[in-house]
C-alpha positions as CSV (number, residue, x, y, z in Angstrom):
1,M,21.2,85.3,43.6
2,K,20.0,85.0,40.1
3,K,22.7,81.4,40.5
4,I,21.7,80.6,43.8
5,V,17.6,79.9,42.2
6,I,19.2,78.2,39.3
7,L,21.0,76.3,41.0
8,F,17.7,75.8,43.4
9,F,15.2,75.7,40.4
10,L,18.2,72.4,39.3
11,L,18.1,70.3,42.2
12,F,14.0,70.8,43.2
13,T,13.9,69.2,38.7
14,V,16.3,66.2,40.4
15,N,15.2,65.9,43.7
16,A,11.6,65.2,41.7
17,F,12.4,63.1,38.4
18,T,14.5,61.1,40.4
19,Q,12.2,60.6,42.7
20,N,8.8,59.7,40.6
21,Y,11.4,57.6,38.6
22,T,11.1,55.5,41.9
23,D,8.0,55.3,42.8
24,Y,6.8,54.2,38.9
25,M,10.1,52.1,39.4
26,S,8.7,50.9,42.9
27,S,4.9,50.6,42.2
28,G,6.1,48.8,38.9
29,L,8.0,46.0,40.7
30,D,4.8,45.3,43.3
31,A,1.9,44.8,40.6
32,Y,5.1,42.3,38.5
33,A,5.8,40.4,41.8
34,R,1.6,40.5,42.3
35,S,1.9,39.0,38.2
36,D,-0.6,42.5,37.9
37,W,0.9,42.8,34.3
38,S,-1.6,46.4,33.3
39,S,-0.3,47.9,36.3
40,A,2.5,46.9,35.4
41,L,3.3,48.0,31.9
42,F,1.9,51.6,33.1
43,S,4.2,52.3,35.4
44,F,7.7,50.7,33.7
45,Q,6.2,52.7,30.8
46,K,5.9,56.2,32.7
47,A,9.4,55.6,34.5
48,I,11.3,55.3,30.6
49,E,8.8,58.4,30.1
50,V,10.1,60.5,32.7
51,S,13.8,58.8,32.2
52,K,13.7,60.2,28.7
53,N,14.4,56.4,27.6
54,S,18.1,57.0,29.2
55,L,17.7,54.1,31.4
56,D,18.1,50.5,30.3
57,E,16.0,49.1,33.9
58,P,12.8,50.9,33.5
59,I,12.8,49.2,30.1
60,Y,14.4,45.9,30.8
61,W,11.0,45.3,32.9
62,L,8.9,46.5,30.4
63,I,10.1,43.6,28.4
64,M,9.5,41.1,31.8
65,A,6.5,42.9,31.8
66,N,4.5,42.4,28.6
67,A,6.4,38.5,28.2
68,S,4.9,37.5,31.4
69,A,1.5,39.5,30.3
70,R,1.4,37.2,26.6
71,N,2.2,40.3,24.8
72,Y,5.0,38.3,23.0
73,P,5.5,41.3,19.5
74,V,5.4,43.7,21.9
75,A,8.3,42.1,23.9
76,L,10.4,40.9,21.1
77,K,10.0,44.7,19.7
78,D,11.5,46.2,23.2
79,A,14.0,43.4,23.2
80,E,15.1,45.2,20.3
81,T,15.4,48.5,21.0
82,F,17.1,47.9,23.9
83,L,19.8,45.7,22.5
84,K,20.4,48.5,19.8
85,R,19.6,51.5,22.0
86,F,21.7,49.3,25.5
87,P,24.4,47.3,24.3
88,N,26.5,47.1,26.9
89,S,24.3,46.7,30.0
90,P,24.9,44.9,32.3
91,K,21.2,43.0,31.4
92,A,22.3,42.6,27.8
93,A,22.6,39.2,28.1
94,E,20.1,39.0,30.2
95,V,18.3,40.9,27.3
96,I,19.4,38.1,23.8
97,Y,18.2,35.0,26.5
98,Q,14.6,36.8,27.1
99,Q,14.6,36.7,23.4
100,G,15.6,33.0,22.3
101,R,13.0,32.0,25.2
102,I,10.3,35.1,24.0
103,C,10.8,33.7,20.2
104,C,9.9,30.0,21.2
105,L,6.4,30.9,22.7
106,S,5.8,32.8,19.9
107,A,6.5,30.0,18.4
108,K,9.4,31.0,16.1
109,H,11.3,28.4,16.6
110,D,14.2,28.6,14.6
111,Q,14.5,32.2,15.2
112,S,14.5,31.0,19.5
113,I,17.6,28.3,18.6
114,N,19.7,30.0,16.5
115,I,18.8,33.3,19.4
116,L,19.9,30.7,22.5
117,Y,22.8,28.9,20.6
118,G,24.5,32.6,19.7
119,F,24.4,33.1,24.4
120,L,25.5,30.1,24.6
121,R,28.1,30.7,22.6
122,K,28.6,34.9,24.2
123,Y,27.9,33.6,27.5
124,P,28.7,30.2,28.3
125,N,29.2,30.4,32.2
126,H,26.3,32.6,32.4
127,R,23.2,31.8,35.3
128,Q,20.6,31.2,32.8
129,T,23.2,28.8,31.1
130,A,21.0,26.0,32.0
131,S,17.0,27.1,31.0
132,A,18.9,28.7,27.4
133,Y,19.5,24.8,26.8
134,Y,15.9,24.2,28.2
135,W,14.5,26.7,25.5
136,I,16.6,25.1,22.7
137,G,15.2,21.3,23.5
138,E,11.8,22.9,24.0
139,N,11.9,24.3,20.4
140,L,12.5,21.0,18.9
141,Y,10.1,19.2,21.1
142,M,7.0,21.6,19.9
143,A,8.8,21.0,16.0
144,G,8.7,17.0,16.3
145,R,12.2,16.4,17.0
146,L,12.1,15.0,19.9
147,K,15.7,13.1,19.5
148,D,16.9,15.7,19.4
149,A,14.9,17.3,22.1
150,R,15.4,14.6,24.1
151,T,19.1,14.8,23.8
152,I,19.1,18.7,25.3
153,F,17.2,17.8,27.3
154,S,19.4,15.0,29.2
155,R,22.0,17.0,28.7
156,V,20.4,19.4,31.7
157,I,20.3,16.7,33.7
158,I,23.3,15.6,33.2
159,D,25.5,18.5,33.0
160,Y,23.5,21.3,35.6
161,P,22.4,18.5,38.7
162,S,21.4,21.7,40.1
163,S,19.0,23.8,37.6
164,A,15.4,24.7,38.2
165,K,14.9,23.2,34.6
166,V,16.0,19.8,35.6
167,E,13.0,18.4,36.7
168,P,10.6,20.2,34.0
169,S,13.5,17.8,31.7
170,R,12.6,14.8,33.5
171,Y,9.6,16.1,32.7
172,K,9.8,16.5,29.0
173,I,11.0,13.3,28.9
174,A,8.9,11.4,29.8
175,L,7.2,12.5,27.2
176,I,9.0,11.4,24.7
177,D,9.7,7.8,25.4
178,Q,5.5,7.7,25.6
179,A,5.2,9.8,22.1
180,S,8.3,7.3,21.6
181,T,6.6,3.6,22.4
182,Q,2.8,4.7,20.8
183,D,5.3,5.6,18.0
184,E,5.9,2.5,17.7
185,L,2.5,1.4,18.5
186,L,1.0,2.2,15.6
187,K,3.9,0.8,13.0
188,L,2.8,-2.5,14.7
189,L,-0.3,-2.2,14.3
190,K,-0.1,-1.1,10.8
191,I,2.1,-3.6,9.8
192,S,-0.8,-6.0,12.2
193,H,-3.5,-4.5,9.4
194,E,-1.3,-5.3,6.9
195,E,-0.8,-8.5,7.4
196,L,-4.4,-9.1,7.7
197,L,-5.3,-8.1,4.6
198,K,-2.6,-10.5,3.5
199,L,-4.6,-13.0,4.9
200,S,-8.2,-12.7,4.5
201,E,-7.0,-12.0,0.3
202,E,-5.6,-15.4,0.9
203,S,-8.4,-16.4,2.9
204,E,-11.0,-15.6,0.2
205,K,-8.3,-17.3,-3.2
206,N,-8.6,-20.5,-0.9
207,K,-11.6,-20.7,-0.5
208,K,-12.9,-20.2,-3.9
209,I,-10.4,-23.4,-4.2
210,Y,-12.4,-25.2,-2.3
211,E,-15.8,-24.2,-3.7
212,Q,-14.3,-25.5,-7.1
213,T,-12.4,-29.0,-5.3
214,I,-16.8,-29.4,-4.0
215,A,-17.3,-28.7,-7.5
216,A,-15.6,-31.0,-9.2
217,Y,-15.9,-33.2,-6.2
218,Q,-19.9,-33.5,-7.2
219,R,-19.0,-34.6,-10.9
220,Q,-17.1,-36.1,-10.1
221,S,-19.5,-38.4,-7.9
222,S,-21.9,-38.8,-10.9
223,D,-19.4,-40.1,-13.4
224,A,-18.6,-44.4,-12.2
225,G,-15.5,-44.3,-13.2
226,G,-13.9,-41.4,-11.3
227,D,-13.4,-43.7,-8.2
228,I,-9.7,-42.2,-8.1
229,R,-10.4,-38.6,-9.1
230,I,-13.3,-39.0,-6.2
231,A,-10.4,-40.2,-3.8
232,D,-8.1,-37.4,-4.7
233,L,-9.7,-34.9,-4.9
234,S,-11.3,-36.0,-1.1
235,E,-7.6,-35.7,-0.2
236,Q,-7.9,-32.5,-1.4
237,L,-10.9,-31.2,0.2
238,K,-9.7,-32.6,3.7
239,I,-5.7,-30.0,3.1
240,E,-7.8,-27.4,2.1
241,R,-10.2,-27.8,5.0
242,K,-7.6,-27.9,6.6
243,R,-6.0,-24.6,5.2
244,N,-8.6,-22.7,6.2
245,E,-9.6,-23.3,9.4
246,E,-5.8,-22.3,10.2
247,L,-6.1,-19.2,8.1
248,H,-9.4,-18.5,9.8
249,D,-7.6,-19.1,13.1
250,Q,-5.1,-16.9,12.2
251,L,-7.6,-14.2,11.0
252,V,-9.3,-14.5,14.7
253,M,-5.7,-13.6,16.0
254,F,-4.4,-10.8,13.9
255,Q,-8.5,-9.2,14.2
256,L,-8.1,-9.6,18.4
257,K,-4.4,-8.4,18.4
258,N,-5.0,-5.1,16.0
259,Q,-8.5,-4.5,19.1
260,E,-6.1,-5.0,21.8
261,L,-3.4,-2.2,20.2
262,L,-6.4,0.0,19.7
263,A,-7.7,-0.4,23.0
264,I,-3.8,0.1,23.9
265,L,-3.8,3.6,22.2
266,A,-7.3,5.2,22.5
267,K,-7.0,4.6,26.0
268,M,-3.3,6.4,25.6
269,D,-5.0,9.1,24.0
270,A,-7.9,9.7,26.1
271,K,-5.8,10.0,29.3
272,Y,-2.6,11.6,27.5
273,T,-4.0,13.8,24.8
274,S,-5.0,16.6,27.4
275,E,-2.5,16.9,29.1
276,M,-0.4,17.0,25.7
277,A,-2.4,19.8,24.1
278,A,-2.2,21.4,27.8
279,D,1.7,21.4,27.9
280,G,1.8,21.8,24.2
281,E,-0.1,25.4,24.2
282,S,3.2,27.2,27.0
283,P,5.7,24.6,27.5
284,A,6.7,26.8,30.3
285,A,4.5,25.0,32.6
286,D,3.1,24.6,36.0
287,Y,6.4,23.5,37.6
288,S,5.9,25.8,41.4
289,D,4.7,22.9,42.9
290,P,7.8,20.5,44.3
291,K,5.7,17.1,45.3
292,A,3.0,17.9,42.3
293,R,6.3,18.4,40.1
294,R,7.7,15.0,41.0
295,A,4.0,13.1,41.1
296,A,3.2,13.7,38.0
297,I,6.7,13.0,36.5
298,E,6.9,9.8,38.8
299,A,3.6,8.6,37.1
300,L,4.9,9.7,33.2
301,I,7.3,6.8,33.9
302,K,5.5,5.3,35.4
303,K,3.3,4.8,32.7
304,A,5.6,4.8,30.0
305,K,7.4,1.3,31.6
306,I,3.7,-0.1,31.5
307,L,3.6,1.2,28.1
308,Q,6.8,-0.1,27.2
309,S,5.5,-3.8,28.4
310,M,3.0,-4.4,26.8
311,Y,5.1,-3.3,23.5
312,N,7.2,-5.3,24.3
313,Q,4.8,-8.5,24.5
314,L,3.5,-7.8,22.1
315,L,6.1,-8.1,19.9
316,E,7.6,-11.7,22.0
317,E,3.5,-13.2,20.5
318,K,3.9,-11.2,16.9
319,G,7.5,-14.0,16.7
320,Q,5.8,-16.1,18.2
């Protein structure tokens, strides 16, 4: 009889544990699906307590909920706990990937790159392979290594054409190309400004020569025996006057060119600065609407082509 009572108690305890654990997990997943992060975190934490930290599932979802709530330090700590406690879990690979992604969102770019490349070496055929490359590209992009980032984003597009990260990669490439054009315009503006300064100095120097020539001409005019010298000075005045006119024209042209370059750059800043800043704050921009995403990419590509055309035209004019 005593054995039956003990057995009944054990069965009741197991059933109660199973029911509580299942209820907490169900509530947590439901809250997670509704983006109710505080409720999800509470439920997953309760599921962990009920299971006495013996199951990987609630810890995995706790990581995901903390990451979604932007509690990045907590999410990274949970990821470390998971990998120490469940190194052979089927979810270990996913947690390593999430660890790399969260490091990127935390601006730990070198650490993120190392983790993600480690993930790719260990799990080359994982379903998150394309996403891992994408986040490596994001790290490089945010670290200012635009050329390397472009290479990685191009790889995502070419090697994983069916990945959900293809469209975001195209978007990033458009931003990089736009930034490259802006850099070239800034370089061109710098060169133009330097040449403008040189012309200004030369113009000032010629102005002094011109004034000195006029003074000498006036002195010679009062000298009755200076006819030959006057003729020479008169010719020199014509030459200096022509040179000054040419320098003045060049100065005006460079001033106009600088104003044009500044106008282009100002236009770019007005249109794109807020967009770039928002994108930098949240690398995982809202790509949920395919139509809006496609429109944004096409608009960026179109604007990049216009800017490139302007830049090429300025280069051609400079070479003339």
